[in-house]
N, C-alpha and C positions, 0 to 999 in steps of 0.2 A: 503494500500500500504506500510505500515511500515513493518519492519522485526523484528521477535521475535526469540530468542534462549533461551534455558534453559538446565541445566545440573545438574545431581545428580550422584555422584559416589565416587570413591576413589582418583581421581586426583584433583588437584587444578582447580577450576571452571573458574576463570577469564580468563586465557589464552585461554581456550576452547571456552568460550563465545565470546571473541574478534575475534578468528579465524572464528567462525560461522558467526558473524556479517559481517566480511569482504566478505563473500560469498553472503551476502544479501543486500549490500549497493545499489544495483540496485533498491531495493524496496523503498529507501528513504535515504537521506543523509543530512538532515537539522541539525540533532543533534543525539546524541547517549548517552546511559547510561547503567550502570551495577548495579545490586543489588546482593551481595554475602553474604553468611552466613557461619560462622564457628561454627558448633555444636550448642550449646545453646546460643552462644553470639548474641548480637543484630545485625541486618542486616546492612551492610555497603552499602551506595548508592553513586555512583560517576557518574556525568553527565557532558557533554561538548557540546557546540554549534559547529556546523560545521561538517566536515567529520570525519569519524571514527578515523583517524590519531590523532586528538586532544584528544580523549578519551584514546587512546593507550599511548600517551605521558604523559597524566595526571596520569596514573596508572602504568607507567613503563612496558608497555605491559602486564598488569595484575598482575605483581609480588607484587604490594603493597596491593592487596586485597587477604587475606587469607580465604580459605573456600572451601568446596567441594560441595556446593549447591548454585545455583544462576540462575538469569535470566538476559537477556540483550535485548536491543532494539535499532534499528536505525529508525529514524523518517522521514516521509514525512508529512509535516504540513498540517492539515485541519483546526482545531480550535486552534487559537493562533499562533502568529508569531514564527519562529524558535528562540529559546533561551534556556539557560541552565535551567531556571525555568520551561518552558513548556516541556522540554525533559523528556522522561520516564527513569526509573521507577517512578511511583507515589505511595504515601503512605497515609494511614489514619493519622489523627491528632496525635495519640499516637504511630505510627509506628507498629500497630498491624497487618495491612495488607499492603503488598507491591505488586504492579503488573504492568504489561505492557499490551499494547493493540494495536491491528491492526483493523481498521475499523472506523465506525462513529456511535456515540450514538445520534440518532436523537432527543430524548427527554431529552437531558442532562440538559437543562435549567430548565425543570420541576423537574427533580431529584435533581438538585443543590438547587433550592428554598426549596424543602422539607427538604433536609439535613441541610441547613442553619437554618431553623426553629427548627431543632433538636439539634442545637448547634455546627454543624461542621463549620470549617473555611477553606476557599479555597484560595490557594496561586497561582494557575495557571489559564490560560485561556483555558485549554483543556477540552474536553468532557470526556477524560479518567479519570480524577480525580474524577468526579462524580460517575463513575462506581466502582472505588476502594473503595470509601467511602460508597457507597451503600452496598457493600459486607460486609464491617466492621459493618455497622449499623445492618444488619440482623444477623450477627454472634453474636453480643452482645444482640440483642433484644430477640432472641429465644434460646440463650445459646446452640446452637447446634454444629454440625460439620462443617468444611469448605464446604462440599458438600451441606449441608442444606442452608448455607448462600449464596453460589453461585447460587443454585437452585432458591431461592427467588428473587435474583437480576436478573437472566435471565428472569423471568416472567415479571419483571417491565421494563426492558430495551428494547427500540425499536431501531432498526437499525441493523448494522452488526458488528460483533466483533469476534476476537480470543483473549482470555485472558489467561495469565499465572500469577499465583498468589502464593505468599508465606505467611504463617501465623506464627506469633510469637510463638504460642502454639504448632506448629507442625514442629520442626526443621528437616531438612533432607527430606522434602516433598515439592513437587510442585503440584499445582492444575491448571487444564486448563479447558476452556470452549470454545465452538465454535458455532457461528451462521453466516453462509454465508461467512466468511473469512477463508482462508486456514490455516491449521495447520497439521503437522505430528509429530508423536512420535516415536523415535527410541530406540532400546534396544540392548545391547550387554555386555556380561561378567559382569553382575551385575550392569551396569550403564544405565542411562536413559537420553534421549535427547529430547528437544522440538525445533521445527523449523517451520518457515513459508514456507520454500521451501526446496527441496531435497539437493541442493548443500551445504547447511550449515552443514550437518552431514554426507555427503558421505565419508569423510575422516575417520570417526569413525565407522560407521555401515551402512549396507544396509538392515537391518531388521527393518521395520517400520510398525506402525499402522496408519491408516487414521481415525481420529475421525469424527464421523458423525455429521450432523447438529443438533443443539439443544441438544448436549451431553456434558458431563463432564468427566474428568479423573483425577485420582490420581497417581502420580509418586513417588515411594518410594521403597527402598531396591531392586533396579534393576528390578522392575515389574511395570506394568501399569494396573490399575483397572478402568473400564469404568462404567459410570452411565447414565441413562436416566434422563429426566427432572423431573421425580418423585423421583429421588434419588435411584432407584433400580439398582443393579448391572446388567450389560449386557456384552455380549461377543463380541469381535472384532477379526478378523483374521489378523495374521501377514503376511505382504507382503515383498517380496524381491525386492529391487530396482536393476535393471539391468544396470543402467548407471555406467560407469567407472568413478571413482573419478578424474582421470587425465583429463577427458573430461571437467571438470569444471575449469581447470587451463589454463593459457594463452599459454602454450606450446611454448614459445620463441617469440611469437608475441608481439608487443608493446601494442596492445589493444585487448580486447575480440572481438570487432566488426570485426577487420580484421581476426582474427583467425576463427571466425564463418562464414565470407564470404568464406574463403578457405575451410571450412568444408562442403560447400554445395554439391559438387559432391558426397561425401560419404553419406550425409544425404538423398539426393535424391535417390541414388542407394539403400540405406537401406530401404527406404519407398517403393520403387518399388518392391524390393525383398520380402517384407513382404506380398505382395498381388499377386505376379505372380508365378504360378505353371505350369510347363510343357508348357510354351509358351502361357498361357491364364491367364486372371484375375481370381483370386479366392477370392471373397469377403465374403466367409462363416464366416470369423472372424468378419466381420462388422455386420452380422446378417440379412441383407435384403434378403429375398427370391425372386426368379424370379416372383412368383405370386404377391408378394407385390409390386415389381417394376412395373409390368404391370398395377396394380390397381391405381397407383399414378396419380392424375389429374394435379397437379401443384407443384412447389417447391418454398418455401420461404427460402431465405438465410439471416441469422441474424448474425451480427458481429460488431466489433469496429475496428477503426484504420486500420492497415495493413491487418488484417483479412477481413475487409470489402472490401478492394481492391481485395483480393482473390475472394470474392464473385462477384465483378464486372467482373472479368475475367470469372468466372464460368457461369455467366448469358449468355455471348456471346457464350461460348463453348457448354454449355448444350443445349441451344435453337437451335443452329445450328446442332449439331450432333444428339441429342436425340429427337429434335422437341417436347419439353415439355416446357410449360410456366414457366419462372423463374422470381421471384421478389426478389430484395435485399432490406434489411432494415437496417438502423443504429440501433443497439440494444437498445440504450438509448431512441429511439423514438418508438420502436415497441409496447410498452405497452400503449403508451399515445394517441393512436388513436383506433378507433373501427376496429380492424383487422378482415377482412372477410376471414376466413380460411375455405376452403372446407374440409369436414370430410375426404376426400380422399387425401388431400394434405400432403406433407412432409416438415417439418421445419428442415433445416440444420443450426446448430449453430457452428461457427468456432471460436476457441480460442486456443492460444498457451498454456497458463497456465491451462486452464480449470476452472479458478477461477474468471474470469472477471465478475464483479458484474452485469453490465447491460446485458451481454449475458446470465448469469445464470438466471436473472429475466425474460428475454425473453423466455428462455427455459421453465421455470415454467408456464409462461402465455400460451405457446403453449400446454403444457400438460394439463392444465386446460380446454382448448378448445377441448381436446380429439383427437388431431391429432398426428400422428406418428412423432417422433423426431430422428434426427441423429446428433451426435456430431463429429466434426473433431478436435481432441485435441492432444497435445504432451505429456501430463503428465498422466500417469496411476494412477488411483485412485482419480483424481481430482473431484471436486464437479459436474462439467458438465458431466464428463465421467460417474459418478455413477448414475446420475439422468436421462440421456438420454436413450431412448429405444434401440438405436444402437450406436456403437462407431467405428469410423475409427481413429486408432492411427497413427500419424505420427512418424517418427523415426529420429527426429532432434537431440535428446540428449539434455543435458542442454544448454540453451541459456542464457547468462549472460548480454550481452550488452543490454541496454534499447532499442535501435533501432533494431528491428528484421530483420534478413536476412535469415538464414537457416530455421527458422520455417515457414516464408512466403513461401519459395521455396518448402518445403515439403507439405504445405497446397495446393499449386497449383497442385502438383502431385496427391493428394487425389481427388480433384475435376475433374481432367482429367480422372482418373480411373473410377470415378462414371459416368462421361459423356459417356465414352466408353461402360461401362456395361449397362447403361440405353438404349443406342442406339441399342446395340445388342439384348438385351432381348425384347425390344419393337418393334423390326422388322424394325428399321430405318437405319440399316447398315448391309451389308452382311459380310460373314466371311472373304473374301479377304480384304476388306477395314479395318475391325477390326484388322486383323493380321498386316497389313501395319502400322496402327497407333500405335499399341502396340510396334512394332519394333522401330518406331520413338521415342516413349517415352523413350525407353531404351538407346537412344543415348544422352539424355540430360546431364547426368553426365560428359561424355567426353567433350561435347561441352562447358559446363560451365568451365571446366578446361582449355580449349583452350582460352577462353576469359580472364581468370585470368592471363595467360601467357603474355598478352599484357597490363597489368594494368599501366605500366609506362607512356603510352600516356595519360591516364586519369589523372594520377598524375600531369603531366605537365599542362594540361588544367585546372585542379582544382586550382593549384597554381596561374595561370594567372588570374583566375576569382574569387579568394577568397574574394575580396572586393566588389563583386556585391551587389547592393542595392535591386534589384527586379529580380526575375527569374520566367519565365513562361514556363510551360511544356504543350505541345499540342500533340494531337493524335486523331485518330478515331478508333472506334471499340475496339478491344483488346488493341491497342496502347494507347487509352485514359485511359483504366484501368491501364496500366503500368505507364502512366504519373502521375496518382494519387499517386502511390506508390513512384515514383521517387521524386516527389515534397515533399512528407511527409519526406522521408529520408533526404533531404537537409535541410528543415526548422527545423526539430527536433534536429539536432546535430550541425548545423552551425549558427542557429538563423537568417538566411537570409530570408526575406519575399519571399515566394514562393507559387505559385498557379498552379493548373493543370486545363486545359480547354479542352473540346471537340473542336477540331480545327475549326469546323464550327461555333462555338459560338463566336469566336474572334470578328467578325464584329458586334456583338450585344452588344457592350459596352466596352469590354476589350481592344480592339485595341487602344482606346483613351489613355491608360496608357503607350503605347510604345513610347519611346523616344530614343535619340542617346545613344547607348551603352547598352540598355536593353538586357539582355541575354534571348534568347528564345531557348528552347530545343525541337526539334521535334522528335517524335518516329514514324518510318515509316517501319514497318515490314509486313503490310498487302498489298498485291499486288494490289488489286482492289481499295484501298484507297490511294495508294502512291501518285499519281499525284494530287489528291485533297488536301492532307495535304501539299505537296510541294508548291502548289499555296498559301495556307494560310501562309506558312513561307515566301514566296516572298512578301506577303502583309506586313508582319512585317519588313522585310529587307528594303523595300522602305520607311519605317518610322524610319529608323536608328537602328534597332535591330541588335545585334550580334548573329549569328545563330550557333547552334550545331545540327547536324543531326545524328540520330541513326537508322541504317538500316541494311539489311542483306548483306552478301558477294555477290558481283556481281553487286550491284547497285552503281557503281562508278560514274555515272552521277551526283550523289548528290553533288560531290565536286565542281561542277560549281555553285551550288545554296547556299552553306553554307560556313561558315568560318572554321568550324572544323567538321570532319566526324568520326564517330565511327561505326565499323562493328561487327556484330555477325554472327556466322555460320547459314546457312540455315536450316530450319526445317519446318515441317508442320505448317501452320500459326496458327492453333488452339493452339499450344504449344509455340508460339513465346515469350509469356510473361516470360517464365522461363529463356530465354536467354537475352532478352532486359533489364530486371531489373538489371542484374549484373553490367553493366557499370554505371548505375545510383546509385547503392549502393556504388560503388567505388568512384564515384564523390562526394557524400555526405560525405563519410569518409575523403577523401583527402582535401576537402574544410575545414572541421572542424579542421583537423590537421594543415593546413596552417594558420588558424586563431588562433591557440594556445589554442583550447578549449578541454574540457574533453569529449572525444568521447563517452566513455562508460556510463557516468553519466551526461547527459545533464540537464541543470537547469530546475527545476519545474516539471520534469517528473519522473515517476517510471515505472518499468518493467510490473508489474501486477496491473491493476487498479481494486482493490477490494472494492472500494467505489463508490457510485453513484455521 
């Protein structure tokens, strides 16, 4: 989950590295560091605890570090507390090897013990230091090249990693290696870039290479050379990133999260436009044929966090429209039970980054079982996208805030489209119903925009309830799935204890937690379930709860039952999640702002979870 940058060229490296790290702080912000080299001179390492600002101040925005070759890192702590000592870059005892790392070295203690016996001294509590010193050990033992040394180390290291390394004997060169952790390599005008994610280098180039799993690369003289695990040269195709660099900037908004909330109409429209041709869905780019769709016996959806909540919506929508069994699994648990996968089943893996470690592992497990896989991802060329049999790309563009908004909304669009296509192809829906629902889908961007026009009411309510101690979200059916996402949005950026429950489960224990003033938020967009959920809210109110109700235009009777009502435009109930989630995103945002918190970088969290 850490962020890595690297640069080799004719410009001063440190300011470029700091700029790149500023685009990667969402990946970790416990500490940061730079290693810069000026020709044959010894490498200079500067590290600082805390946000990147501390490192920028320490180096006068990079001006104090002279050199045109360097690597940088922003850390999300796994092994060892956040400190200057544990910050990256790390180096070998004599400074021969300097490197940064994203991931987890699972057998670092074993490697450390071996290296201590060989005379190495350790100064940090990190797993990374063991990897860097292991590379140094093999470099000296076999008197080979950096590729040889990294090759030997990769064979010994267990876990996940993206490594960027510099060697004293090879000035003006950076070496990288990857296993399960993301890394891209950019080139332009005789200069080379390393980054954990696209936004870090969009300002400089959109020409990138995706380094494959268990591969290495050498960056020097404006070119990138790739190697396999045997050390043999291999070729990789250059890819052009279509994201606009301006899309990764705040664009006048105070926070990335609010900017991305407002980008949802466009992101949803772009995702729809990518798969609608002449008034019909065209999923040829996804790769699933009608014959394959007809032959699928069941669907397993695997995801983490907000993507899992998309899966929860998908389960209701797909089963109702396409009449196909759907099971959802938390990706981190998928591998740890005996998963009974029918050979004719389809496993759908949902991930914004396409690099989520647990989701990637689940994908590989599914492929080992011999079943067809489909990825719903936002990042072209990501690991999950490359390894899945089929890919549905969402068009959210770069999402910087840790709390996802527009990526979630575009993932919903993807599962809606799949549900419609499955229903039509499998004969569960006629042409008239198909056309009607497809038209409904295309109204979502405008309706999201209408909700955003009334955000001041949510702001007022959020400020009034910003000191809430406990918040409960309840709903039934699709509304329960939306409640899960609303609760997550609130807790992850406001630090308020928040839980979501299927409304009917309140009486099975949870209602004992309701006391005077407890905030209970009910989501009520499903017509057949409206009265039942309203009754559950009345049960809470009778025990002192303060109620917020979220429902569709026209249901104004709710005002007699709740303390505060929020309305969203009417839409076919299968797609109501796309509208109901917007006020809940705004609620989480405004509560966080009212509490004076860092909305974009909540404590202990990172954007892309690339470690288990």
